[in-house]
C-alpha positions as CSV (number, residue, x, y, z in Angstrom):
1,M,34.7,-12.1,-4.6
2,S,31.6,-9.9,-5.1
3,A,29.4,-8.9,-2.1
4,R,26.8,-11.3,-3.4
5,G,29.3,-14.2,-3.3
6,E,30.1,-13.5,0.3
7,T,26.5,-13.9,1.5
8,Q,25.9,-16.7,4.0
9,G,22.9,-18.7,5.0
10,A,22.0,-20.0,1.6
11,P,18.4,-21.0,0.7
12,P,17.5,-24.7,0.4
13,E,19.5,-26.5,-2.2
14,G,18.2,-25.8,-5.7
15,A,15.8,-23.0,-4.5
16,A,17.8,-20.1,-5.9
17,A,18.3,-21.9,-9.2
18,R,14.6,-22.6,-9.5
19,A,13.8,-18.9,-8.7
20,G,16.4,-17.8,-11.4
21,T,14.9,-20.1,-14.0
22,A,11.4,-19.0,-13.2
23,F,12.3,-15.3,-13.4
24,A,14.1,-16.0,-16.7
25,E,10.9,-17.4,-18.1
26,L,8.9,-14.4,-16.8
27,Y,11.4,-12.1,-18.5
28,R,11.1,-14.1,-21.8
29,V,7.3,-13.9,-21.7
30,V,7.3,-10.1,-21.0
31,A,9.8,-9.6,-23.9
32,R,7.6,-11.7,-26.2
33,L,4.5,-9.6,-25.3
34,R,6.4,-6.4,-26.0
35,A,7.8,-7.7,-29.3
36,P,6.7,-6.0,-32.6
37,D,4.4,-9.0,-33.3
38,G,3.4,-9.4,-29.6
39,C,0.2,-8.3,-27.8
40,P,-1.2,-5.0,-29.1
41,W,-2.5,-4.1,-25.6
42,D,0.8,-4.9,-23.8
43,R,2.8,-3.0,-26.5
44,E,0.9,0.2,-26.0
45,Q,1.4,0.3,-22.2
46,T,3.9,2.6,-20.6
47,P,5.3,2.9,-17.0
48,R,2.8,5.7,-16.4
49,S,-0.2,3.7,-17.7
50,L,0.6,0.8,-15.4
51,R,0.8,2.9,-12.3
52,G,-2.9,2.3,-11.4
53,G,-2.5,-1.4,-11.9
54,L,0.6,-1.4,-9.6
55,V,-1.5,0.1,-6.8
56,E,-4.4,-2.2,-7.4
57,E,-2.3,-5.3,-7.5
58,T,-0.5,-4.2,-4.3
59,Y,-3.9,-4.0,-2.5
60,E,-5.0,-7.3,-3.9
61,L,-1.8,-8.9,-2.4
62,I,-2.6,-7.2,0.9
63,E,-6.1,-8.6,0.8
64,A,-4.7,-12.1,0.2
65,I,-2.3,-11.7,3.1
66,D,-5.2,-10.6,5.3
67,E,-7.1,-13.7,4.3
68,G,-4.1,-15.9,5.1
69,D,-4.7,-17.8,1.8
70,A,-1.3,-19.0,0.6
71,E,-2.6,-19.9,-2.9
72,H,-4.1,-16.5,-3.3
73,I,-0.9,-14.8,-2.0
74,R,1.1,-16.8,-4.6
75,E,-1.1,-15.6,-7.4
76,E,-1.2,-12.0,-6.3
77,A,2.6,-11.9,-5.7
78,G,3.0,-13.2,-9.2
79,D,0.9,-10.3,-10.6
80,L,3.1,-7.8,-8.7
81,F,6.3,-9.5,-10.1
82,L,4.8,-9.2,-13.6
83,L,4.1,-5.4,-13.3
84,A,7.5,-4.7,-11.8
85,T,9.2,-6.7,-14.5
86,M,7.1,-5.2,-17.3
87,I,7.9,-1.6,-16.1
88,S,11.6,-2.4,-15.8
89,Y,11.6,-4.0,-19.2
90,M,10.1,-0.9,-20.8
91,H,13.1,1.1,-19.5
92,E,15.4,-1.6,-20.9
93,E,13.7,-1.2,-24.3
94,A,14.4,2.6,-24.0
95,G,18.1,1.9,-23.3
96,E,17.8,3.6,-19.8
97,F,18.7,0.6,-17.7
98,R,18.4,-3.2,-17.9
99,V,16.2,-5.5,-15.8
100,D,19.2,-7.3,-14.4
101,E,20.7,-4.0,-13.3
102,A,17.6,-3.3,-11.3
103,L,17.9,-6.7,-9.6
104,D,21.7,-6.3,-9.0
105,G,21.1,-2.9,-7.6
106,I,18.6,-4.0,-5.0
107,A,20.6,-7.0,-3.9
108,E,23.8,-4.9,-3.5
109,K,21.8,-2.3,-1.6
110,L,20.4,-4.9,0.8
111,I,23.9,-6.3,1.4
112,R,25.4,-2.8,1.9
113,R,22.6,-1.7,4.3
114,H,22.8,-4.9,6.4
115,P,26.4,-5.0,7.6
116,H,25.1,-6.7,10.8
117,V,24.1,-9.7,8.6
118,F,26.7,-9.6,5.8
119,G,29.6,-8.0,7.8
120,D,30.9,-7.5,11.3
121,A,28.6,-4.6,12.5
122,K,26.3,-5.0,15.5
123,A,22.6,-4.1,15.5
124,E,20.7,-6.1,18.0
125,T,17.3,-4.3,17.9
126,P,15.0,-3.0,15.1
127,D,15.6,0.6,16.2
128,K,19.4,0.1,15.9
129,V,18.9,-1.4,12.5
130,L,16.9,1.6,11.3
131,K,19.4,4.0,12.7
132,Q,22.3,2.2,11.0
133,W,20.3,2.1,7.7
134,Q,19.9,5.9,7.8
135,E,23.6,6.4,8.6
136,I,24.6,4.2,5.7
137,K,22.4,6.2,3.3
138,E,24.0,9.5,4.4
139,K,27.6,8.6,5.2
140,V,28.3,5.6,2.8
141,E,26.0,6.3,-0.1
142,G,26.3,10.1,0.2
143,R,22.5,10.7,0.2
144,R,21.8,14.3,1.4
145,P,19.8,14.5,4.6
146,K,16.2,15.6,4.1
147,N,15.3,19.2,5.0
148,S,12.4,17.8,7.0
149,I,11.7,14.3,8.3
150,L,8.4,14.5,6.5
151,D,10.3,14.7,3.2
152,E,11.0,11.0,3.7
153,V,7.3,10.3,3.0
154,P,6.7,10.1,-0.8
155,R,4.2,12.7,-2.1
156,A,2.9,10.1,-4.6
157,L,1.4,8.0,-1.9
158,P,-2.4,7.8,-1.8
159,P,-3.7,10.5,0.7
160,L,-4.7,8.0,3.4
161,E,-1.4,6.2,3.4
162,R,0.5,9.5,3.3
163,A,-1.4,10.9,6.2
164,Y,-0.6,7.8,8.2
165,K,3.1,7.9,7.4
166,V,3.4,11.7,8.0
167,Q,1.9,11.2,11.4
168,K,4.2,8.3,12.2
169,K,7.2,10.4,11.3
170,A,6.1,13.3,13.5
171,A,5.3,11.0,16.4
172,K,8.7,9.4,16.2
173,V,10.3,12.7,17.3
174,G,7.8,13.2,20.1
175,F,5.2,15.3,18.3
176,D,2.2,13.2,19.5
177,W,-0.7,13.2,21.9
178,P,0.3,11.9,25.4
179,R,-3.0,10.1,26.1
180,S,-5.7,8.3,24.0
181,E,-8.4,10.4,25.6
182,E,-7.0,13.5,23.9
183,V,-6.9,11.8,20.5
184,W,-10.6,10.8,20.9
185,A,-11.4,14.3,21.9
186,K,-9.7,15.8,18.9
187,A,-11.6,13.5,16.6
188,R,-14.9,14.6,18.2
189,E,-13.8,18.2,17.9
190,E,-13.2,17.8,14.2
191,L,-16.5,16.0,13.7
192,A,-18.3,19.0,15.3
193,E,-16.4,21.4,13.2
194,A,-17.3,19.5,10.0
195,E,-21.0,19.5,11.0
196,A,-20.9,23.2,11.5
197,A,-19.2,23.7,8.2
198,C,-21.8,21.5,6.5
199,E,-24.6,23.8,7.9
200,A,-22.7,26.9,6.8
201,A,-22.2,25.5,3.3
202,A,-25.9,24.7,3.0
203,R,-26.6,28.4,3.7
204,S,-23.9,30.0,1.6
205,G,-23.2,27.4,-1.1
206,D,-19.4,27.6,-0.4
207,H,-18.0,24.1,0.0
208,A,-14.4,25.1,0.3
209,A,-14.5,25.4,4.1
210,L,-16.5,22.1,4.3
211,E,-13.9,20.3,2.2
212,A,-11.2,21.6,4.6
213,E,-13.1,20.5,7.7
214,I,-13.8,17.0,6.2
215,G,-10.1,16.8,5.5
216,D,-9.3,17.7,9.1
217,L,-11.8,15.1,10.3
218,L,-10.3,12.3,8.1
219,F,-6.8,13.3,9.3
220,S,-7.9,13.1,12.9
221,I,-9.4,9.6,12.3
222,V,-6.2,8.4,10.7
223,N,-4.3,9.8,13.7
224,L,-6.7,8.0,16.1
225,A,-6.1,4.7,14.2
226,R,-2.3,5.2,14.3
227,W,-2.4,6.0,18.0
228,L,-4.4,2.8,18.7
229,G,-1.9,0.7,16.6
230,V,-4.3,0.2,13.6
231,D,-3.2,0.7,10.0
232,P,-6.1,2.8,8.7
233,A,-5.6,1.7,5.0
234,L,-5.9,-1.9,6.0
235,A,-8.8,-1.2,8.3
236,L,-10.6,0.7,5.5
237,S,-9.8,-2.1,3.1
238,R,-11.5,-4.7,5.4
239,T,-14.5,-2.4,5.8
240,N,-14.8,-2.0,2.0
241,E,-14.8,-5.8,1.7
242,K,-17.4,-6.1,4.4
243,F,-19.7,-3.5,2.8
244,T,-19.3,-5.1,-0.6
245,R,-20.1,-8.6,0.8
246,R,-23.3,-7.4,2.6
247,F,-24.5,-5.3,-0.3
248,R,-24.2,-8.2,-2.7
249,H,-26.3,-10.2,-0.2
250,V,-28.9,-7.4,-0.5
251,E,-28.8,-7.4,-4.3
252,R,-29.1,-11.2,-4.4
253,R,-32.1,-11.3,-2.0
254,M,-33.9,-8.5,-3.7
255,A,-33.5,-10.3,-7.0
256,E,-34.9,-13.5,-5.5
257,Q,-38.0,-11.5,-4.4
258,G,-38.4,-9.8,-7.8
259,R,-37.8,-6.4,-6.3
260,E,-35.6,-3.6,-7.7
261,L,-33.0,-1.6,-5.8
262,S,-34.4,1.8,-5.3
263,A,-34.8,4.5,-2.6
264,G,-38.4,3.4,-2.3
265,E,-37.3,0.0,-1.2
266,M,-35.0,1.3,1.5
267,R,-36.9,-0.4,4.3
268,L,-36.6,-3.8,2.7
269,M,-33.0,-3.3,1.8
270,D,-32.2,-2.3,5.3
271,E,-33.9,-5.5,6.6
272,L,-31.8,-7.6,4.2
273,W,-28.7,-5.7,5.3
274,E,-29.4,-6.7,8.9
275,E,-30.0,-10.2,7.6
276,A,-26.5,-10.2,6.1
277,K,-25.0,-9.0,9.3
278,R,-26.7,-11.7,11.3
279,A,-25.5,-14.4,8.9
280,E,-21.9,-13.2,9.4
281,H,-22.2,-13.6,13.2
Protein backbone atom coordinates (compact mmCIF):
# COMPACT_ATOMS: atom_id res chain seq x y z
CA MET A 1 0.00 0.00 0.00
CA SER A 2 1.32 3.50 -0.82
CA ALA A 3 2.16 6.02 1.87
CA ARG A 4 -0.96 7.92 0.95
CA GLY A 5 -3.11 4.86 1.51
CA GLU A 6 -1.68 4.46 4.99
CA THR A 7 -2.81 7.86 6.23
CA GLN A 8 -5.20 7.91 9.12
CA GLY A 9 -7.69 10.45 10.38
CA ALA A 10 -9.67 10.80 7.15
CA PRO A 11 -11.65 14.00 6.44
CA PRO A 12 -15.45 14.00 6.73
CA GLU A 13 -17.14 11.54 4.39
CA GLY A 14 -17.22 12.80 0.83
CA ALA A 15 -14.99 15.85 1.52
CA ALA A 16 -11.92 14.45 -0.23
CA ALA A 17 -14.02 13.39 -3.23
CA ARG A 18 -15.59 16.85 -3.47
CA ALA A 19 -12.17 18.49 -3.29
CA GLY A 20 -10.88 16.16 -6.01
CA THR A 21 -13.84 16.91 -8.27
CA ALA A 22 -13.45 20.65 -7.70
CA PHE A 23 -9.74 20.56 -8.52
CA ALA A 24 -10.43 18.51 -11.64
CA GLU A 25 -12.82 21.24 -12.78
CA LEU A 26 -10.21 23.94 -12.05
CA TYR A 27 -7.67 21.95 -14.07
CA ARG A 28 -10.15 21.64 -16.95
CA VAL A 29 -10.82 25.40 -16.93
CA VAL A 30 -7.10 26.24 -16.88
CA ALA A 31 -6.44 23.82 -19.77
CA ARG A 32 -9.28 25.40 -21.76
CA LEU A 33 -7.93 28.92 -21.17
CA ARG A 34 -4.49 27.81 -22.39
CA ALA A 35 -5.82 25.96 -25.43
CA PRO A 36 -5.02 27.27 -28.96
CA ASP A 37 -8.54 28.71 -29.18
CA GLY A 38 -8.57 29.78 -25.53
CA CYS A 39 -8.03 33.21 -23.99
CA PRO A 40 -5.37 35.36 -25.75
CA TRP A 41 -4.31 36.95 -22.45
CA ASP A 42 -4.01 33.67 -20.57
CA ARG A 43 -2.15 32.04 -23.47
CA GLU A 44 0.57 34.67 -23.50
CA GLN A 45 1.29 34.39 -19.78
CA THR A 46 4.38 32.60 -18.47
CA PRO A 47 5.47 31.50 -14.99
CA ARG A 48 7.69 34.58 -14.89
CA SER A 49 4.90 36.96 -15.90
CA LEU A 50 2.66 35.59 -13.15
CA ARG A 51 5.19 36.10 -10.35
CA GLY A 52 3.87 39.54 -9.44
CA GLY A 53 0.30 38.28 -9.35
CA LEU A 54 1.37 35.44 -7.09
CA VAL A 55 2.78 37.90 -4.55
CA GLU A 56 -0.25 40.20 -4.85
CA GLU A 57 -2.77 37.39 -4.37
CA THR A 58 -0.84 36.11 -1.37
CA TYR A 59 -1.11 39.50 0.30
CA GLU A 60 -4.79 39.72 -0.55
CA LEU A 61 -5.31 36.36 1.16
CA ILE A 62 -3.37 37.64 4.18
CA GLU A 63 -5.61 40.71 4.25
CA ALA A 64 -8.72 38.51 4.19
CA ILE A 65 -7.34 36.40 7.04
CA ASP A 66 -6.66 39.57 9.06
CA GLU A 67 -10.25 40.67 8.47
CA GLY A 68 -11.53 37.29 9.63
CA ASP A 69 -13.96 37.27 6.69
CA ALA A 70 -14.48 33.63 5.71
CA GLU A 71 -16.17 34.47 2.40
CA HIS A 72 -13.29 36.77 1.45
CA ILE A 73 -10.77 34.12 2.50
CA ARG A 74 -12.55 31.55 0.32
CA GLU A 75 -12.35 33.87 -2.69
CA GLU A 76 -8.69 34.80 -2.21
CA ALA A 77 -7.65 31.20 -1.51
CA GLY A 78 -9.30 30.30 -4.82
CA ASP A 79 -7.28 32.98 -6.63
CA LEU A 80 -4.07 31.54 -5.17
CA PHE A 81 -5.08 27.99 -6.17
CA LEU A 82 -5.67 29.31 -9.70
CA LEU A 83 -2.21 30.83 -10.04
CA ALA A 84 -0.45 27.78 -8.60
CA THR A 85 -2.41 25.54 -10.97
CA MET A 86 -1.83 27.80 -13.96
CA ILE A 87 1.94 27.94 -13.36
CA SER A 88 2.13 24.16 -12.89
CA TYR A 89 0.05 23.58 -16.02
CA MET A 90 2.46 25.73 -18.03
CA HIS A 91 5.27 23.38 -17.04
CA GLU A 92 3.05 20.42 -17.97
CA GLU A 93 2.57 21.95 -21.41
CA ALA A 94 6.37 22.22 -21.73
CA GLY A 95 6.73 18.53 -20.83
CA GLU A 96 8.76 19.31 -17.68
CA PHE A 97 6.38 17.90 -15.07
CA ARG A 98 2.66 17.23 -14.71
CA VAL A 99 0.29 18.97 -12.30
CA ASP A 100 -0.57 15.66 -10.64
CA GLU A 101 3.15 15.05 -10.05
CA ALA A 102 3.41 18.34 -8.17
CA LEU A 103 0.42 17.35 -6.00
CA ASP A 104 1.75 13.83 -5.44
CA GLY A 105 5.14 15.25 -4.55
CA ILE A 106 3.91 17.58 -1.82
CA ALA A 107 1.61 14.91 -0.32
CA GLU A 108 4.46 12.40 -0.20
CA LYS A 109 6.81 15.00 1.27
CA LEU A 110 4.34 15.86 4.04
CA ILE A 111 3.90 12.20 4.93
CA ARG A 112 7.65 11.59 4.87
CA ARG A 113 8.42 14.62 7.04
CA HIS A 114 5.68 13.87 9.58
CA PRO A 115 6.61 10.39 10.85
CA HIS A 116 5.19 11.40 14.25
CA VAL A 117 1.78 11.58 12.54
CA PHE A 118 2.02 8.91 9.82
CA GLY A 119 4.53 6.61 11.54
CA ASP A 120 5.89 5.65 14.94
CA ALA A 121 8.26 8.56 15.61
CA LYS A 122 7.79 10.85 18.60
CA ALA A 123 7.80 14.66 18.44
CA GLU A 124 5.71 16.19 21.20
CA THR A 125 6.67 19.86 20.75
CA PRO A 126 6.91 22.26 17.78
CA ASP A 127 10.68 22.58 18.33
CA LYS A 128 11.12 18.80 18.13
CA VAL A 129 9.00 18.71 14.98
CA LEU A 130 11.24 21.33 13.32
CA LYS A 131 14.40 19.49 14.38
CA GLN A 132 13.03 16.23 13.03
CA TRP A 133 12.00 17.99 9.80
CA GLN A 134 15.57 19.23 9.25
CA GLU A 135 17.08 15.82 10.03
CA ILE A 136 14.78 14.15 7.49
CA LYS A 137 15.75 16.69 4.83
CA GLU A 138 19.45 15.97 5.35
CA LYS A 139 19.58 12.27 6.33
CA VAL A 140 16.60 10.79 4.48
CA GLU A 141 16.27 13.06 1.46
CA GLY A 142 20.00 13.66 1.13
CA ARG A 143 19.74 17.44 1.07
CA ARG A 144 23.11 19.06 1.66
CA PRO A 145 23.33 21.19 4.80
CA LYS A 146 23.49 24.89 4.03
CA ASN A 147 26.83 26.70 4.37
CA SER A 148 25.05 29.26 6.53
CA ILE A 149 21.76 29.17 8.37
CA LEU A 150 20.92 32.34 6.46
CA ASP A 151 21.02 30.35 3.20
CA GLU A 152 17.67 28.90 4.27
CA VAL A 153 16.07 32.30 3.66
CA PRO A 154 15.16 32.66 -0.05
CA ARG A 155 16.85 35.60 -1.75
CA ALA A 156 13.75 36.12 -3.88
CA LEU A 157 11.68 37.22 -0.88
CA PRO A 158 10.65 40.88 -0.83
CA PRO A 159 13.27 42.86 1.19
CA LEU A 160 11.02 43.44 4.21
CA GLU A 161 10.13 39.79 4.61
CA ARG A 162 13.73 38.70 3.95
CA ALA A 163 15.07 41.07 6.63
CA TYR A 164 12.57 39.64 9.11
CA LYS A 165 13.42 36.02 8.35
CA VAL A 166 17.18 36.64 8.31
CA GLN A 167 16.92 38.20 11.76
CA LYS A 168 14.80 35.33 13.05
CA LYS A 169 17.37 32.80 11.84
CA ALA A 170 20.23 34.68 13.53
CA ALA A 171 18.25 35.08 16.75
CA LYS A 172 17.50 31.36 16.82
CA VAL A 173 21.20 30.62 17.43
CA GLY A 174 21.54 33.33 20.08
CA PHE A 175 22.63 36.29 17.93
CA ASP A 176 20.12 38.70 19.42
CA TRP A 177 19.71 41.62 21.76
CA PRO A 178 19.20 40.57 25.40
CA ARG A 179 16.79 43.38 26.33
CA SER A 180 14.16 45.44 24.53
CA GLU A 181 15.78 48.68 25.75
CA GLU A 182 18.82 47.94 23.60
CA VAL A 183 16.67 47.28 20.54
CA TRP A 184 14.90 50.61 20.98
CA ALA A 185 18.26 52.33 21.49
CA LYS A 186 19.62 50.82 18.27
CA ALA A 187 16.60 52.07 16.32
CA ARG A 188 17.10 55.59 17.74
CA GLU A 189 20.81 55.40 16.88
CA GLU A 190 20.04 54.45 13.28
CA LEU A 191 17.47 57.26 13.03
CA ALA A 192 20.08 59.80 14.16
CA GLU A 193 22.59 58.44 11.64
CA ALA A 194 20.01 58.64 8.86
CA GLU A 195 19.27 62.27 9.78
CA ALA A 196 22.99 63.09 9.70
CA ALA A 197 23.36 61.35 6.33
CA CYS A 198 20.40 63.34 5.00
CA GLU A 199 22.07 66.63 5.99
CA ALA A 200 25.35 65.51 4.43
CA ALA A 201 23.60 64.48 1.21
CA ALA A 202 21.94 67.90 0.99
CA ARG A 203 25.39 69.50 1.04
CA SER A 204 27.27 67.06 -1.18
CA GLY A 205 24.55 65.67 -3.43
CA ASP A 206 25.82 62.13 -2.72
CA HIS A 207 22.84 59.95 -1.83
CA ALA A 208 24.71 56.63 -1.60
CA ALA A 209 25.47 57.07 2.11
CA LEU A 210 21.90 58.24 2.74
CA GLU A 211 20.51 55.14 1.04
CA ALA A 212 22.75 52.95 3.18
CA GLU A 213 21.65 54.66 6.40
CA ILE A 214 17.96 54.49 5.46
CA GLY A 215 18.48 50.76 4.84
CA ASP A 216 20.06 50.39 8.29
CA LEU A 217 17.15 52.30 9.83
CA LEU A 218 14.57 50.09 8.14
CA PHE A 219 16.49 46.98 9.18
CA SER A 220 16.55 48.16 12.81
CA ILE A 221 12.80 48.82 12.75
CA VAL A 222 12.18 45.34 11.34
CA ASN A 223 14.37 43.97 14.13
CA LEU A 224 12.42 45.93 16.73
CA ALA A 225 9.14 44.53 15.40
CA ARG A 226 10.54 41.00 15.47
CA TRP A 227 11.81 41.43 19.03
CA LEU A 228 8.36 42.62 20.14
CA GLY A 229 6.64 39.68 18.46
CA VAL A 230 5.17 41.67 15.55
CA ASP A 231 5.40 40.54 11.93
CA PRO A 232 6.55 43.78 10.23
CA ALA A 233 5.05 42.87 6.84
CA LEU A 234 1.63 42.34 8.37
CA ALA A 235 1.96 45.48 10.48
CA LEU A 236 2.91 47.55 7.44
CA SER A 237 0.09 46.01 5.43
CA ARG A 238 -2.42 47.10 8.07
CA THR A 239 -0.96 50.61 8.10
CA ASN A 240 -1.16 50.78 4.30
CA GLU A 241 -4.85 49.92 4.55
CA LYS A 242 -5.37 52.50 7.29
CA PHE A 243 -3.66 55.23 5.27
CA THR A 244 -5.65 54.30 2.17
CA ARG A 245 -8.93 54.36 4.08
CA ARG A 246 -8.24 57.78 5.61
CA PHE A 247 -6.95 59.31 2.39
CA ARG A 248 -10.05 58.19 0.54
CA HIS A 249 -12.09 59.97 3.22
CA VAL A 250 -10.09 63.14 2.51
CA GLU A 251 -10.66 62.75 -1.24
CA ARG A 252 -14.38 62.24 -0.78
CA ARG A 253 -14.85 65.18 1.60
CA MET A 254 -12.77 67.49 -0.61
CA ALA A 255 -14.95 66.56 -3.59
CA GLU A 256 -18.09 67.24 -1.57
CA GLN A 257 -16.81 70.75 -0.89
CA GLY A 258 -15.79 71.33 -4.49
CA ARG A 259 -12.12 71.63 -3.56
CA GLU A 260 -9.16 70.08 -5.36
CA LEU A 261 -6.34 68.12 -3.76
CA SER A 262 -3.25 70.31 -3.76
CA ALA A 263 -0.42 71.50 -1.53
CA GLY A 264 -2.24 74.80 -1.14
CA GLU A 265 -5.15 72.95 0.51
CA MET A 266 -2.94 71.11 3.00
CA ARG A 267 -4.56 72.76 6.04
CA LEU A 268 -8.05 71.59 5.02
CA MET A 269 -6.79 68.16 4.00
CA ASP A 270 -5.12 67.79 7.40
CA GLU A 271 -8.39 68.70 9.15
CA LEU A 272 -10.24 66.10 7.10
CA TRP A 273 -7.53 63.55 7.90
CA GLU A 274 -8.11 64.17 11.61
CA GLU A 275 -11.86 63.88 10.95
CA ALA A 276 -11.27 60.43 9.46
CA LYS A 277 -9.21 59.41 12.49
CA ARG A 278 -11.96 60.54 14.88
CA ALA A 279 -14.56 58.63 12.89
CA GLU A 280 -12.54 55.44 13.30
CA HIS A 281 -12.38 55.81 17.05
